[in-house]
C-alpha positions in Angstrom: -37.9 -57.0 92.8 -38.6 -56.6 89.2 -37.2 -58.3 86.5 -36.5 -56.6 83.2 -36.7 -58.4 79.9 -33.9 -58.3 77.9 -34.5 -57.7 74.3 -32.8 -60.5 72.3 -34.0 -59.3 68.8 -31.5 -56.6 68.9 -28.7 -58.5 69.2 -28.4 -60.5 66.0 -25.6 -63.3 65.5 -26.2 -64.6 62.3 -23.5 -67.3 61.8 -24.9 -68.6 58.2 -23.1 -65.8 56.6 -19.2 -65.0 57.0 -17.4 -62.4 55.1 -14.3 -64.0 54.2 -12.0 -64.5 51.4 -11.6 -67.9 49.9 -8.0 -69.4 49.8 -6.6 -69.4 46.5 -6.4 -73.0 44.9 -2.1 -72.9 45.4 -2.7 -72.3 49.3 -5.4 -75.0 49.7 -2.9 -77.4 48.0 0.2 -76.4 50.0 -1.9 -76.5 53.2 -3.1 -80.0 52.5 0.4 -81.2 51.6 2.0 -79.4 54.8 -1.0 -80.9 57.0 -0.1 -84.7 55.9 3.7 -84.1 56.2 3.3 -82.7 60.0 1.2 -85.8 60.9 3.7 -88.1 59.2 6.2 -86.4 61.2 4.3 -86.4 64.6 3.4 -90.2 64.2 6.4 -92.6 65.1 7.4 -94.8 62.2 9.8 -96.9 63.5 8.9 -100.0 65.2 11.6 -100.0 67.9 10.2 -96.8 69.3 7.1 -98.9 70.3 9.2 -101.6 71.8 10.7 -98.9 74.4 7.4 -97.2 75.4 
């Protein structure tokens, strides 16, 4: 039974460079606002809700 050596130098997964476009400024601002909005919606803000848990 012989084991073959796999040449790992052929497979190169360079994760330091990602070819993608940057988000425009208005999209980043809109994402940040919507992220905060959905977090505030998801957390109960009525003290009566916690008494019935």
